[in-house]
KELO-379644 format. One record per atom (N, C-alpha, C, O): residue in three letters; atom name; x, y, z. Coordinates in nm, 3 decimals. Layout:
ATOM, zavex, midren, X, Y, Z
ATOM, Ala, CA, X, Y, Z
...
This chain:
ATOM, zavex, midren, X, Y, Z
ATOM, Val, N, 1.750, -0.408, -1.325
ATOM, Val, CA, 1.606, -0.429, -1.341
ATOM, Val, C, 1.551, -0.322, -1.436
ATOM, Val, O, 1.577, -0.203, -1.417
ATOM, Ala, N, 1.478, -0.363, -1.533
ATOM, Ala, CA, 1.423, -0.271, -1.632
ATOM, Ala, C, 1.316, -0.182, -1.568
ATOM, Ala, O, 1.246, -0.223, -1.476
ATOM, Thr, N, 1.306, -0.060, -1.620
ATOM, Thr, CA, 1.206, 0.034, -1.570
ATOM, Thr, C, 1.067, -0.024, -1.582
ATOM, Thr, O, 0.983, -0.004, -1.493
ATOM, Ser, N, 1.040, -0.096, -1.691
ATOM, Ser, CA, 0.907, -0.154, -1.710
ATOM, Ser, C, 0.874, -0.256, -1.601
ATOM, Ser, O, 0.759, -0.268, -1.559
ATOM, Glu, N, 0.976, -0.331, -1.556
ATOM, Glu, CA, 0.955, -0.427, -1.447
ATOM, Glu, C, 0.920, -0.354, -1.318
ATOM, Glu, O, 0.830, -0.395, -1.244
ATOM, Ile, N, 0.991, -0.246, -1.291
ATOM, Ile, CA, 0.964, -0.166, -1.170
ATOM, Ile, C, 0.823, -0.109, -1.177
ATOM, Ile, O, 0.749, -0.113, -1.079
ATOM, Asp, N, 0.787, -0.055, -1.294
ATOM, Asp, CA, 0.652, 0.001, -1.310
ATOM, Asp, C, 0.546, -0.106, -1.289
ATOM, Asp, O, 0.441, -0.079, -1.230
ATOM, Ala, N, 0.573, -0.228, -1.337
ATOM, Ala, CA, 0.477, -0.338, -1.321
ATOM, Ala, C, 0.459, -0.373, -1.174
ATOM, Ala, O, 0.347, -0.395, -1.128
ATOM, Val, N, 0.570, -0.377, -1.100
ATOM, Val, CA, 0.563, -0.406, -0.956
ATOM, Val, C, 0.485, -0.296, -0.884
ATOM, Val, O, 0.400, -0.323, -0.800
ATOM, Leu, N, 0.517, -0.170, -0.918
ATOM, Leu, CA, 0.448, -0.056, -0.855
ATOM, Leu, C, 0.299, -0.058, -0.886
ATOM, Leu, O, 0.217, -0.022, -0.801
ATOM, Ala, N, 0.263, -0.098, -1.008
ATOM, Ala, CA, 0.123, -0.101, -1.049
ATOM, Ala, C, 0.043, -0.203, -0.968
ATOM, Ala, O, -0.078, -0.188, -0.952
ATOM, Glu, N, 0.110, -0.306, -0.918
ATOM, Glu, CA, 0.042, -0.411, -0.842
ATOM, Glu, C, 0.026, -0.375, -0.694
ATOM, Glu, O, -0.050, -0.440, -0.623
ATOM, Val, N, 0.097, -0.273, -0.650
ATOM, Val, CA, 0.094, -0.238, -0.507
ATOM, Val, C, -0.045, -0.191, -0.464
ATOM, Val, O, -0.095, -0.235, -0.360
ATOM, Gly, N, -0.108, -0.105, -0.542
ATOM, Gly, CA, -0.241, -0.053, -0.506
ATOM, Gly, C, -0.343, -0.163, -0.484
ATOM, Gly, O, -0.405, -0.170, -0.378
ATOM, Pro, N, -0.363, -0.250, -0.586
ATOM, Pro, CA, -0.458, -0.361, -0.568
ATOM, Pro, C, -0.421, -0.451, -0.450
ATOM, Pro, O, -0.509, -0.501, -0.380
ATOM, Arg, N, -0.290, -0.471, -0.426
ATOM, Arg, CA, -0.247, -0.555, -0.314
ATOM, Arg, C, -0.284, -0.488, -0.182
ATOM, Arg, O, -0.330, -0.555, -0.089
ATOM, Leu, N, -0.264, -0.357, -0.172
ATOM, Leu, CA, -0.300, -0.283, -0.051
ATOM, Leu, C, -0.449, -0.295, -0.022
ATOM, Leu, O, -0.491, -0.320, 0.091
ATOM, Lys, N, -0.529, -0.278, -0.127
ATOM, Lys, CA, -0.674, -0.284, -0.111
ATOM, Lys, C, -0.719, -0.424, -0.069
ATOM, Lys, O, -0.803, -0.439, 0.020
ATOM, Gln, N, -0.662, -0.526, -0.133
ATOM, Gln, CA, -0.696, -0.664, -0.101
ATOM, Gln, C, -0.659, -0.698, 0.043
ATOM, Gln, O, -0.736, -0.760, 0.116
ATOM, Leu, N, -0.539, -0.656, 0.084
ATOM, Leu, CA, -0.492, -0.682, 0.220
ATOM, Leu, C, -0.584, -0.617, 0.323
ATOM, Leu, O, -0.620, -0.678, 0.423
ATOM, Arg, N, -0.621, -0.492, 0.296
ATOM, Arg, CA, -0.708, -0.419, 0.388
ATOM, Arg, C, -0.845, -0.487, 0.396
ATOM, Arg, O, -0.902, -0.498, 0.504
ATOM, Ala, N, -0.896, -0.532, 0.282
ATOM, Ala, CA, -1.026, -0.599, 0.279
ATOM, Ala, C, -1.021, -0.732, 0.354
ATOM, Ala, O, -1.112, -0.765, 0.429
ATOM, Gln, N, -0.913, -0.808, 0.333
ATOM, Gln, CA, -0.898, -0.937, 0.401
ATOM, Gln, C, -0.897, -0.919, 0.552
ATOM, Gln, O, -0.946, -1.004, 0.627
ATOM, Arg, N, -0.840, -0.809, 0.596
ATOM, Arg, CA, -0.829, -0.784, 0.739
ATOM, Arg, C, -0.949, -0.708, 0.794
ATOM, Arg, O, -0.955, -0.677, 0.913
ATOM, Asp, N, -1.044, -0.678, 0.706
ATOM, Asp, CA, -1.167, -0.609, 0.745
ATOM, Asp, C, -1.136, -0.476, 0.815
ATOM, Asp, O, -1.191, -0.445, 0.920
ATOM, Val, N, -1.046, -0.400, 0.752
ATOM, Val, CA, -1.006, -0.270, 0.806
ATOM, Val, C, -1.058, -0.162, 0.710
ATOM, Val, O, -1.041, -0.174, 0.588
ATOM, Thr, N, -1.119, -0.059, 0.764
ATOM, Thr, CA, -1.168, 0.051, 0.679
ATOM, Thr, C, -1.055, 0.149, 0.650
ATOM, Thr, O, -0.952, 0.148, 0.718
ATOM, Leu, N, -1.075, 0.232, 0.549
ATOM, Leu, CA, -0.977, 0.338, 0.519
ATOM, Leu, C, -0.962, 0.430, 0.641
ATOM, Leu, O, -0.852, 0.474, 0.672
ATOM, Thr, N, -1.072, 0.457, 0.708
ATOM, Thr, CA, -1.068, 0.544, 0.826
ATOM, Thr, C, -0.981, 0.482, 0.936
ATOM, Thr, O, -0.900, 0.551, 0.998
ATOM, Glu, N, -0.998, 0.352, 0.959
ATOM, Glu, CA, -0.918, 0.283, 1.061
ATOM, Glu, C, -0.770, 0.281, 1.024
ATOM, Glu, O, -0.683, 0.303, 1.109
ATOM, Leu, N, -0.742, 0.253, 0.896
ATOM, Leu, CA, -0.603, 0.249, 0.852
ATOM, Leu, C, -0.540, 0.388, 0.859
ATOM, Leu, O, -0.423, 0.403, 0.894
ATOM, Ala, N, -0.618, 0.490, 0.825
ATOM, Ala, CA, -0.569, 0.627, 0.834
ATOM, Ala, C, -0.532, 0.661, 0.979
ATOM, Ala, O, -0.429, 0.724, 1.005
ATOM, Ala, N, -0.617, 0.620, 1.073
ATOM, Ala, CA, -0.590, 0.646, 1.214
ATOM, Ala, C, -0.465, 0.572, 1.260
ATOM, Ala, O, -0.387, 0.624, 1.339
ATOM, Ala, N, -0.446, 0.449, 1.211
ATOM, Ala, CA, -0.332, 0.367, 1.254
ATOM, Ala, C, -0.200, 0.414, 1.194
ATOM, Ala, O, -0.094, 0.395, 1.254
ATOM, Thr, N, -0.207, 0.475, 1.075
ATOM, Thr, CA, -0.083, 0.512, 1.005
ATOM, Thr, C, -0.052, 0.660, 1.007
ATOM, Thr, O, 0.063, 0.700, 0.985
ATOM, Gly, N, -0.153, 0.743, 1.033
ATOM, Gly, CA, -0.131, 0.887, 1.025
ATOM, Gly, C, -0.132, 0.937, 0.881
ATOM, Gly, O, -0.095, 1.052, 0.855
ATOM, Ile, N, -0.174, 0.852, 0.787
ATOM, Ile, CA, -0.185, 0.889, 0.646
ATOM, Ile, C, -0.331, 0.919, 0.618
ATOM, Ile, O, -0.419, 0.846, 0.663
ATOM, Ser, N, -0.358, 1.026, 0.544
ATOM, Ser, CA, -0.498, 1.065, 0.521
ATOM, Ser, C, -0.573, 0.959, 0.441
ATOM, Ser, O, -0.515, 0.883, 0.364
ATOM, Lys, N, -0.705, 0.957, 0.462
ATOM, Lys, CA, -0.790, 0.863, 0.388
ATOM, Lys, C, -0.777, 0.885, 0.238
ATOM, Lys, O, -0.772, 0.789, 0.162
ATOM, Ser, N, -0.772, 1.011, 0.196
ATOM, Ser, CA, -0.765, 1.038, 0.052
ATOM, Ser, C, -0.634, 0.986, -0.008
ATOM, Ser, O, -0.634, 0.933, -0.119
ATOM, Thr, N, -0.525, 1.000, 0.066
ATOM, Thr, CA, -0.396, 0.949, 0.018
ATOM, Thr, C, -0.400, 0.796, 0.010
ATOM, Thr, O, -0.353, 0.738, -0.088
ATOM, Leu, N, -0.455, 0.732, 0.112
ATOM, Leu, CA, -0.466, 0.586, 0.112
ATOM, Leu, C, -0.552, 0.539, -0.005
ATOM, Leu, O, -0.518, 0.442, -0.073
ATOM, Ser, N, -0.661, 0.609, -0.029
ATOM, Ser, CA, -0.752, 0.574, -0.138
ATOM, Ser, C, -0.681, 0.588, -0.273
ATOM, Ser, O, -0.695, 0.502, -0.360
ATOM, Arg, N, -0.606, 0.697, -0.290
ATOM, Arg, CA, -0.533, 0.719, -0.416
ATOM, Arg, C, -0.424, 0.615, -0.434
ATOM, Arg, O, -0.398, 0.572, -0.547
ATOM, Leu, N, -0.361, 0.573, -0.326
ATOM, Leu, CA, -0.262, 0.465, -0.334
ATOM, Leu, C, -0.327, 0.337, -0.384
ATOM, Leu, O, -0.274, 0.271, -0.474
ATOM, Glu, N, -0.441, 0.301, -0.326
ATOM, Glu, CA, -0.509, 0.177, -0.361
ATOM, Glu, C, -0.559, 0.179, -0.505
ATOM, Glu, O, -0.561, 0.075, -0.572
ATOM, Ser, N, -0.600, 0.295, -0.552
ATOM, Ser, CA, -0.655, 0.304, -0.689
ATOM, Ser, C, -0.546, 0.325, -0.793
ATOM, Ser, O, -0.574, 0.325, -0.913
ATOM, Gly, N, -0.422, 0.343, -0.748
ATOM, Gly, CA, -0.312, 0.362, -0.841
ATOM, Gly, C, -0.294, 0.505, -0.888
ATOM, Gly, O, -0.211, 0.532, -0.975
ATOM, Gln, N, -0.370, 0.598, -0.830
ATOM, Gln, CA, -0.357, 0.739, -0.868
ATOM, Gln, C, -0.235, 0.804, -0.803
ATOM, Gln, O, -0.192, 0.912, -0.845
ATOM, Arg, N, -0.180, 0.739, -0.703
ATOM, Arg, CA, -0.061, 0.790, -0.636
ATOM, Arg, C, 0.044, 0.680, -0.630
ATOM, Arg, O, 0.013, 0.566, -0.597
ATOM, Lys, N, 0.168, 0.715, -0.663
ATOM, Lys, CA, 0.275, 0.616, -0.658
ATOM, Lys, C, 0.314, 0.588, -0.514
ATOM, Lys, O, 0.327, 0.680, -0.433
ATOM, Pro, N, 0.334, 0.460, -0.482
ATOM, Pro, CA, 0.374, 0.426, -0.346
ATOM, Pro, C, 0.517, 0.472, -0.318
ATOM, Pro, O, 0.604, 0.462, -0.404
ATOM, Ser, N, 0.541, 0.520, -0.198
ATOM, Ser, CA, 0.676, 0.558, -0.154
ATOM, Ser, C, 0.703, 0.490, -0.021
ATOM, Ser, O, 0.611, 0.443, 0.046
ATOM, Leu, N, 0.829, 0.486, 0.016
ATOM, Leu, CA, 0.865, 0.427, 0.146
ATOM, Leu, C, 0.795, 0.497, 0.260
ATOM, Leu, O, 0.752, 0.433, 0.356
ATOM, Glu, N, 0.784, 0.630, 0.251
ATOM, Glu, CA, 0.721, 0.708, 0.358
ATOM, Glu, C, 0.577, 0.666, 0.380
ATOM, Glu, O, 0.525, 0.675, 0.491
ATOM, Leu, N, 0.511, 0.619, 0.273
ATOM, Leu, CA, 0.372, 0.574, 0.284
ATOM, Leu, C, 0.363, 0.425, 0.315
ATOM, Leu, O, 0.279, 0.383, 0.394
ATOM, Leu, N, 0.450, 0.346, 0.253
ATOM, Leu, CA, 0.440, 0.200, 0.268
ATOM, Leu, C, 0.486, 0.149, 0.403
ATOM, Leu, O, 0.429, 0.054, 0.456
ATOM, Leu, N, 0.589, 0.211, 0.461
ATOM, Leu, CA, 0.639, 0.163, 0.590
ATOM, Leu, C, 0.532, 0.167, 0.699
ATOM, Leu, O, 0.513, 0.067, 0.769
ATOM, Pro, N, 0.461, 0.280, 0.718
ATOM, Pro, CA, 0.357, 0.280, 0.821
ATOM, Pro, C, 0.243, 0.182, 0.791
ATOM, Pro, O, 0.184, 0.126, 0.884
ATOM, Ile, N, 0.211, 0.161, 0.663
ATOM, Ile, CA, 0.105, 0.067, 0.628
ATOM, Ile, C, 0.148, -0.076, 0.663
ATOM, Ile, O, 0.072, -0.152, 0.721
ATOM, Ala, N, 0.272, -0.110, 0.626
ATOM, Ala, CA, 0.324, -0.244, 0.660
ATOM, Ala, C, 0.324, -0.263, 0.811
ATOM, Ala, O, 0.289, -0.370, 0.861
ATOM, Gln, N, 0.364, -0.159, 0.883
ATOM, Gln, CA, 0.368, -0.165, 1.029
ATOM, Gln, C, 0.227, -0.185, 1.086
ATOM, Gln, O, 0.207, -0.264, 1.178
ATOM, Ala, N, 0.131, -0.112, 1.032
ATOM, Ala, CA, -0.007, -0.123, 1.081
ATOM, Ala, C, -0.064, -0.262, 1.057
ATOM, Ala, O, -0.139, -0.314, 1.140
ATOM, His, N, -0.028, -0.324, 0.945
ATOM, His, CA, -0.076, -0.459, 0.914
ATOM, His, C, 0.013, -0.567, 0.975
ATOM, His, O, -0.019, -0.686, 0.970
ATOM, Arg, N, 0.125, -0.523, 1.033
ATOM, Arg, CA, 0.222, -0.615, 1.094
ATOM, Arg, C, 0.272, -0.720, 0.995
ATOM, Arg, O, 0.276, -0.840, 1.024
ATOM, Ile, N, 0.311, -0.671, 0.877
ATOM, Ile, CA, 0.371, -0.759, 0.777
ATOM, Ile, C, 0.499, -0.697, 0.726
ATOM, Ile, O, 0.516, -0.575, 0.733
ATOM, Pro, N, 0.591, -0.779, 0.674
ATOM, Pro, CA, 0.715, -0.724, 0.619
ATOM, Pro, C, 0.687, -0.639, 0.495
ATOM, Pro, O, 0.593, -0.666, 0.420
ATOM, Leu, N, 0.767, -0.537, 0.476
ATOM, Leu, CA, 0.751, -0.445, 0.363
ATOM, Leu, C, 0.753, -0.520, 0.230
ATOM, Leu, O, 0.673, -0.489, 0.141
ATOM, Asp, N, 0.842, -0.617, 0.215
ATOM, Asp, CA, 0.851, -0.686, 0.086
ATOM, Asp, C, 0.724, -0.766, 0.055
ATOM, Asp, O, 0.690, -0.786, -0.062
ATOM, Glu, N, 0.656, -0.811, 0.158
ATOM, Glu, CA, 0.528, -0.881, 0.138
ATOM, Glu, C, 0.421, -0.783, 0.091
ATOM, Glu, O, 0.337, -0.816, 0.007
ATOM, Leu, N, 0.426, -0.662, 0.144
ATOM, Leu, CA, 0.331, -0.558, 0.105
ATOM, Leu, C, 0.352, -0.519, -0.039
ATOM, Leu, O, 0.256, -0.499, -0.113
ATOM, Val, N, 0.478, -0.508, -0.080
ATOM, Val, CA, 0.512, -0.461, -0.214
ATOM, Val, C, 0.512, -0.574, -0.315
ATOM, Val, O, 0.484, -0.552, -0.433
ATOM, Gly, N, 0.542, -0.696, -0.270
ATOM, Gly, CA, 0.555, -0.807, -0.363
ATOM, Gly, C, 0.677, -0.789, -0.449
ATOM, Gly, O, 0.675, -0.821, -0.568
ATOM, Ala, N, 0.784, -0.738, -0.390
ATOM, Ala, CA, 0.906, -0.709, -0.464
ATOM, Ala, C, 0.967, -0.837, -0.519
ATOM, Ala, O, 0.964, -0.942, -0.454
ATOM, Pro, N, 1.024, -0.828, -0.640
ATOM, Pro, CA, 1.086, -0.947, -0.701
ATOM, Pro, C, 1.214, -0.988, -0.628
ATOM, Pro, O, 1.278, -1.085, -0.666
């Protein structure tokens, strides 16, 4: 897989996280409480200022009760 493809997938994670949270009517504060991840980190993830990592994505997927690949939209 080309690096550009990986970067493209990673770039879509933030907007997907924000959309998912909005669809579920969950605030950053609520998600922070459910995941143990700070609000600022969650916000930076959603805005694309922070690259997603497994350590961050696994608790978010768990909190939303969805598979990790659905959260990431992996090819």
